[in-house]
C-alpha positions in Angstrom: 12.9 14.1 -1.9 10.6 11.1 -2.0 9.1 9.6 -5.0 5.6 8.3 -5.3 5.4 5.5 -8.0 3.2 2.7 -9.1 5.6 -0.5 -8.9 6.2 -4.2 -8.5 5.3 -6.6 -5.6 9.0 -7.5 -6.0 10.2 -4.0 -5.5 8.2 -3.6 -2.0 8.5 -7.3 -1.1 11.1 -6.7 1.1 9.7 -3.8 2.9 6.3 -5.4 3.6 7.7 -8.6 4.8 9.8 -6.5 7.4 7.4 -4.6 8.6 4.3 -6.5 8.5 5.7 -10.0 8.8 8.9 -9.7 10.8 10.4 -13.3 12.2 7.7 -15.2 9.5 9.0 -17.0 6.4 9.0 -14.2 3.6 6.3 -16.5 1.6 3.9 -15.3 4.3 4.3 -11.8 3.0 3.1 -12.6 -0.6 -0.2 -12.5 -1.4 -1.9 -14.9 -4.5 -3.5 -11.7 -6.0 0.1 -9.9 -6.2 0.8 -11.1 -9.9 -2.8 -10.3 -11.1 -2.9 -7.9 -13.9 -5.1 -5.3 -12.2 -3.6 -5.6 -8.3 -2.0 -2.1 -8.0 1.4 -1.5 -5.9 2.9 1.3 -4.9 6.2 2.6 -3.5 7.5 5.3 -2.2 10.9 5.9 -2.8 13.8 8.0 -1.2 16.7 9.6 -3.1 18.9 6.4 -3.2 16.1 4.8 -4.7 15.1 2.7 -1.4 11.5 1.7 -0.8 10.5 3.2 2.2 6.5 3.0 2.1 4.5 0.7 0.5 0.6 -0.4 -0.4 -1.1 -2.5 -2.7 -4.5 -2.7 -3.7 -6.6 -5.2 -5.1 -9.7 -5.7 -7.1 -12.5 -6.8 -4.6 -16.3 -5.8 -3.6 -17.7 -4.2 -0.9 -20.9 -4.8 0.0 -21.7 -6.0 -3.8 -20.0 -3.1 -5.0 -17.0 -3.1 -7.2 -14.1 -1.9 -4.6 -10.2 -2.1 -4.1 -8.7 -3.9 -1.1 -6.1 -1.9 0.6 -3.4 -4.4 2.1 0.0 -4.0 3.2 0.8 -1.1 4.0 3.7 -0.5 5.3 6.1 2.4 6.1 9.7 2.0 7.2 10.7 2.8 11.1 12.7 5.6 10.4 10.2 7.3 8.2 7.0 6.8 10.1 5.3 10.2 11.3 6.7 12.5 8.9 3.7 12.5 6.5 4.7 9.7 3.8 2.0 7.3 4.7 -0.3 10.0 3.8 1.2 11.1 1.1 1.1 7.5 -0.3 -2.6 7.6 0.2 -2.9 10.9 -1.6 -0.6 9.9 -4.7 -2.8 6.3 -4.8 -5.8 8.2 -5.1 -4.9 10.7 -7.7 -3.8 7.7 -9.7 -6.8 5.9 -9.3 -8.6 9.0 -10.2 -6.3 9.7 -13.2 -6.8 6.1 -14.7 -10.7 6.3 -14.4 -10.5 3.5 -11.5 -11.7 5.2 -8.2 -13.9 2.8 -6.8 -14.7 2.4 -2.6 -11.2 1.3 -0.8 -11.9 -0.8 2.3 -9.1 -2.7 4.3 -8.8 -4.8 7.7 -6.5 -2.7 9.2 -4.5 -3.0 12.3 -6.1 -1.3 15.5 -3.0 0.1 15.6 -3.6 1.9 12.3 -7.0 2.4 12.3 -6.9 6.3 13.5 -4.8 6.8 10.6 -7.4 6.0 8.5 -10.2 7.7 9.5 -8.1 10.6 9.3 -8.0 10.4 5.7 -10.8 9.5 5.6 
């Protein structure tokens, strides 16, 4: 069973680093906004409590409108193509809606990930 939840930057940092910044110092996977009170971190955890997918939403603007910037979405290699990334996006959208924080979401996605985001709208 996979559990989706809001979490902290510390709980997802190792996965973010391992998947998105391999070979670089871990500092390269830390964002200035990670500790901001309004920044939201999400994680998917396996039955052993290991993080297998993560994403961060940072308050931002998009064409002059208040928005969220989606950053550092990563899924552990052994868990890819199993719907976990889709589940993560659906979970964070529900969380935003429940907390009345629905705003446009934008990202500078990698070309290899663009199809995934387009498919989700």
